[in-house]
C-alpha positions in Angstrom: 0.4 0.2 0.3 2.9 2.5 0.8 4.4 2.3 -2.6 1.5 3.3 -3.8 1.5 6.4 -2.4 5.1 7.0 -3.6 4.1 6.3 -7.1 0.9 8.4 -6.6 3.2 11.5 -5.6 5.1 10.8 -7.8 2.9 10.6 -10.9 1.1 13.8 -9.6 5.1 15.6 -9.5 5.2 14.2 -13.1 2.0 15.7 -14.1 3.1 19.3 -12.4 6.3 19.0 -14.2 5.0 17.8 -17.6 2.0 20.2 -17.6 4.3 22.8 -16.8 6.3 21.6 -20.1 3.0 22.1 -22.0 1.8 25.3 -20.9 5.2 26.4 -21.7 5.3 25.3 -25.9 1.8 26.1 -25.4 3.1 30.0 -25.3 4.6 29.2 -29.2 0.6 28.7 -30.5 -0.4 31.7 -28.6 2.0 34.8 -28.7 3.1 37.7 -27.1 0.3 37.6 -24.6 1.4 33.8 -23.4 4.5 35.0 -23.1 3.9 37.8 -20.5 0.7 35.6 -19.2 3.3 33.1 -17.9 6.1 36.1 -16.5 8.8 35.0 -19.4 11.6 37.9 -19.6 10.8 40.8 -21.9 13.6 39.7 -24.4 11.7 36.8 -25.0 8.1 38.6 -25.3 10.3 41.2 -27.0 11.4 38.2 -29.3 7.7 36.5 -29.5 6.3 40.4 -30.7 9.2 40.4 -33.2 8.8 36.9 -34.8 12.1 36.4 -34.5 14.2 32.4 -33.2 14.9 33.6 -29.1 11.4 32.7 -27.6 10.3 29.1 -29.3 13.9 27.8 -29.2 13.8 28.7 -25.6 10.0 28.1 -24.9 11.6 24.1 -26.3 14.5 24.0 -24.3 12.6 25.3 -21.2 9.9 23.1 -21.8 12.5 20.1 -23.1 14.0 20.7 -19.2 10.2 20.6 -17.5 9.7 17.0 -19.6 12.7 15.6 -18.6 12.0 17.0 -14.8 8.3 14.4 -15.5 10.6 11.8 -16.3 12.7 11.1 -14.0 9.6 11.4 -11.4 8.5 8.7 -13.2 11.7 7.0 -13.5 12.1 7.1 -9.5 8.7 5.9 -9.4 9.6 2.4 -10.6 8.2 2.3 -14.6 10.6 2.2 -16.9 10.4 1.8 -20.7 13.1 3.0 -23.2 14.1 6.3 -21.7 13.5 6.1 -18.1 15.6 2.9 -18.1 18.3 5.2 -20.0 18.5 8.0 -17.0 21.4 8.5 -15.3 21.6 9.0 -11.5 18.5 9.1 -10.8 18.9 8.7 -7.6 21.0 11.4 -7.6 18.6 13.7 -10.0 15.7 13.3 -7.8 16.9 14.8 -4.9 18.4 17.9 -6.3 15.2 18.2 -8.2 13.1 17.4 -5.3 15.4 20.8 -2.9 15.4 22.9 -5.9 11.8 22.6 -6.4 11.3 23.3 -2.6 13.7 26.5 -2.9 11.6 28.3 -5.9 8.5 27.5 -3.7 10.0 28.7 -1.0 11.0 31.8 -1.9 8.1 33.3 -3.4 6.0 33.1 0.7 9.0 34.1 2.2 9.1 37.0 0.5 5.4 37.7 0.9 5.7 36.6 4.4 7.9 39.9 5.1 6.6 42.0 2.0 3.1 40.8 0.4 1.8 44.3 -1.1 4.8 43.1 -3.2 4.2 39.8 -4.2 1.1 38.8 -6.8 -0.8 36.3 -6.2 -0.2 34.3 -9.3 3.8 34.5 -8.4 2.2 33.2 -4.8 0.6 30.4 -6.5 3.0 28.4 -8.2 5.7 29.5 -5.2 3.3 27.1 -3.8 2.5 24.9 -6.7 6.1 24.2 -6.2 6.9 23.6 -3.1 4.2 21.1 -3.4 5.8 19.8 -6.3 9.4 19.6 -4.5 7.6 17.7 -1.6 5.9 15.3 -3.7 9.1 14.4 -5.4 10.5 14.5 -2.2 8.4 12.0 -0.2 7.1 10.7 -3.2 10.8 8.8 -3.8 11.6 8.5 -0.3 8.8 5.9 0.2 9.3 4.1 -3.1 13.4 3.4 -2.2 12.1 2.3 0.6 9.5 -0.2 -0.2 12.3 -1.4 -3.1 15.1 -1.8 -0.3 12.8 -3.9 1.9 12.3 -6.6 -0.8 
């Protein structure tokens, strides 16, 4: 039963990561307003407005990173496949991803606690989502790894 909970947590983490990748990719279709709504740097929004390649190439790169994060969550959950079996250093990667997500989530929260008028709602919500994602990675992997070690 515990391993199923760990798998569920890591699948949820994978959905958050891959959903973020898909959301970023949608900007290529929806255009400059989508980049601005997703708080892309000004240079990326400007590239989208001007139709240069920086915005779509940067978006594909960023989306690729999020998709790889999702693949690591699935590998940590014990799923296998051509791509998942070839991922290097799954143990270290999961802990690194969890740490980065937790830090990414805590930063806007601590800033909001100190200066609530300087943090928009969307920044706060995104921070909460990444904090939750980091905790899903961490606890999901700890549960799955413990189950594997006891077998």
